[in-house]
Each structure stands twice: as structure tokens, then as C-alpha cells.
C-alpha positions in Angstrom: 0.1 0.0 0.0 1.5 3.3 -1.1 1.5 6.4 1.4 -0.2 9.5 0.0 2.0 12.6 0.5 1.0 16.1 -0.3 3.9 18.4 -0.5 1.6 21.5 -0.2 0.4 20.2 3.3 3.8 19.4 4.5 5.1 22.9 3.5 2.0 24.4 5.2 2.7 22.5 8.5 6.4 23.7 8.1 5.1 27.4 7.7 2.8 27.0 10.7 5.5 25.6 13.1 7.8 28.4 12.2 5.0 31.0 12.7 4.4 29.5 16.1 8.2 29.5 17.1 8.4 33.0 15.8 5.4 34.1 18.0 6.8 32.3 20.9 10.4 34.0 20.4 8.8 37.4 20.3 6.9 36.7 23.5 10.0 35.6 25.3 12.1 38.5 23.8 10.1 41.3 25.3 7.8 39.6 27.7 4.7 40.8 26.1 2.7 38.0 27.3 3.6 38.6 30.9 0.7 40.2 33.0 1.5 43.0 35.6 0.1 42.1 38.9 -0.3 38.5 37.9 3.1 37.2 36.6 5.7 36.3 39.1 9.7 36.3 39.2 9.6 32.6 38.1 7.1 33.5 35.2 9.6 36.3 34.0 12.6 33.9 34.1 10.8 31.2 32.3 9.5 33.5 29.6 12.6 36.0 29.1 15.4 33.8 30.6 18.1 34.7 33.0 18.6 38.5 33.5 22.0 40.0 32.4 21.9 41.9 35.8 19.6 42.2 38.6 19.1 44.5 41.7 17.4 44.2 44.8 16.1 47.4 46.7 16.0 47.8 50.3 12.2 47.3 50.2 12.9 43.9 48.5 11.4 45.0 45.1 13.7 44.0 42.0 14.9 45.3 38.7 16.0 42.9 36.2 18.0 43.8 33.0 17.4 42.1 29.6 19.7 43.6 26.9 18.8 42.0 23.5 21.9 43.1 21.6 23.9 42.6 19.6 21.3 41.3 17.2 18.4 43.3 18.7 17.9 46.8 19.2 16.1 46.6 22.6 17.1 46.6 26.3 14.2 45.8 28.8 14.1 46.5 32.3 11.6 44.4 34.4 10.4 45.8 37.7 8.9 43.4 40.4 7.2 44.5 43.5 8.5 43.4 46.9 6.1 40.2 46.8 7.9 39.3 43.4 5.0 40.2 41.2 5.4 41.9 38.0 5.0 45.7 38.1 6.0 46.7 34.5 8.5 45.9 31.5 10.2 48.8 29.9 12.2 49.1 26.7 14.9 51.4 28.0 16.3 52.1 24.4 14.9 55.6 23.8 15.1 59.2 24.5 13.3 59.0 27.9 15.9 56.8 29.3 18.7 58.6 27.5 17.8 61.9 29.0 18.1 60.4 32.6 22.0 60.2 32.0 23.8 63.1 33.4 27.0 64.4 34.5 28.6 62.9 37.8 26.5 59.7 37.4 28.6 56.4 38.2 28.8 53.4 36.0 26.5 51.6 38.5 23.8 54.5 38.1 24.0 54.2 34.4 23.6 50.4 34.3 20.4 50.8 36.5 19.2 53.2 33.8 20.1 51.4 30.3 21.4 48.0 31.5 24.8 46.7 30.0 26.1 47.4 26.6 27.4 44.7 24.4 30.9 44.1 25.5 32.3 44.2 22.0 30.9 47.8 21.7 33.0 49.0 24.9 36.1 51.0 24.2 38.6 52.6 26.5 40.7 55.6 25.1 43.9 55.5 27.3 45.2 59.1 26.1 42.0 60.7 27.1 41.4 58.2 30.0 37.8 57.8 28.8 35.7 54.7 28.9 33.0 54.5 26.2 29.8 52.1 26.4 27.6 52.0 23.3 24.1 50.8 22.8 22.2 50.3 19.4 18.5 51.1 19.2 15.8 52.3 16.7 15.2 56.0 17.0 11.7 57.7 16.9 12.1 57.7 13.1 12.7 54.0 13.0 16.3 54.4 12.0 19.2 52.4 13.4 21.2 54.7 15.8 23.8 54.6 18.4 23.9 56.0 22.0 27.1 56.3 23.7 28.0 57.1 27.4 31.4 58.4 28.0 33.0 58.2 31.4 35.9 60.5 31.9 38.6 59.0 34.2 40.2 62.3 35.3 37.2 64.4 36.7 34.3 61.7 36.9 32.2 63.4 34.4 29.8 61.7 32.2 28.7 62.9 28.7 26.6 61.4 25.9 26.6 61.2 22.3 23.9 60.0 19.7 24.5 59.0 15.9 22.9 57.2 13.1 24.3 54.0 12.2 25.9 54.2 8.6 26.6 51.7 6.1 28.8 52.7 3.2 28.3 56.1 3.9 24.5 56.0 4.0 21.9 55.5 6.6 20.5 52.2 6.4 16.8 51.9 7.9 16.6 48.2 7.0 17.8 47.3 10.5 14.7 48.7 12.1 12.2 46.6 10.1 12.0 48.5 6.9 
């Protein structure tokens, strides 16, 4: 007895499986399916994985950092109340967070605002005694951009810079979904 095989059906099942995997991947990437007030620390870790960094405040509330670079243009901060329930999730790669970076901040204070940058994007310029951390993000115009925080080793000042990513001398908005 011969077995009937429908190549179109097989392809359709493969497409459906890929779509399901992609949808799950998106949920785990940003935690979009987690519910404030209901989801727990265990739910967050099961969905988003282990955080790159975490902080526990004196009241036992927590902040977890989920940077999604180098392939992604997002960095999520997850905030949990003292009982371990989700309060909110924020993508901190945007102007609201960038404006919070100010002169005199320490490295630890910057990490609490933006989370860690990709180690390969960190540079130290010995002649200037300056440490530079870089984050990549999609700006308000959906263009790939860079945000840098520069720490001066001599006087402790912090400054920032912002630029668009360029490829072959031209802006390439493709990275932000276009």
C-alpha cells in the first residue's frame, strides 16, 4: 500500500510551525505575554530567561535587565514588587531613558538606567582616560542609531553622544524593520 504525501500540506505545516516558534520567540524577547500584577519572578525567568543583571532594593523590590543586543535593538528593564509580582516592563532604548543620563553619574547608576551594553561595543581610550559604552537602538524615526555614554577617568564627568548607524556612507533603515 502506498502512502499519500501532499507536498503542499507538508510545506503548510512547516510554515505554521515556524510562525508558532516566531510568535513564542517574540513573547520571550520582550515578555509581552507577561501580566502586571499576576506574573511572578519565576514567570519572567521562564519567559525571558536569566537576566544579564539584577538589583534588589531595600524594600525587596527587584529590577532585572534584559539587553537584547547585539542582534536586537532593545534592552528591557523588568520591575517586580516586594512580593515578586511583575509591575512593568520597559524598553529603555529611547530618549526618555537617555535623558536620564547626566554628568556625575557612576557606572552603576548608568547600568540601572540602561542595562549593560554589548562588551564588544565597549572601548577605552587611554590618552583621554575615557571609557565608552555603546548601545544600538531604533530611534523615533525607525532608523538604526547609536547612543554612547562616555566616562571621563580624570574628573568623573559623564557625557553622551548620539549618532545614526551608517553603512557605506548612507543611512540604512533596514535594521529597524523596513
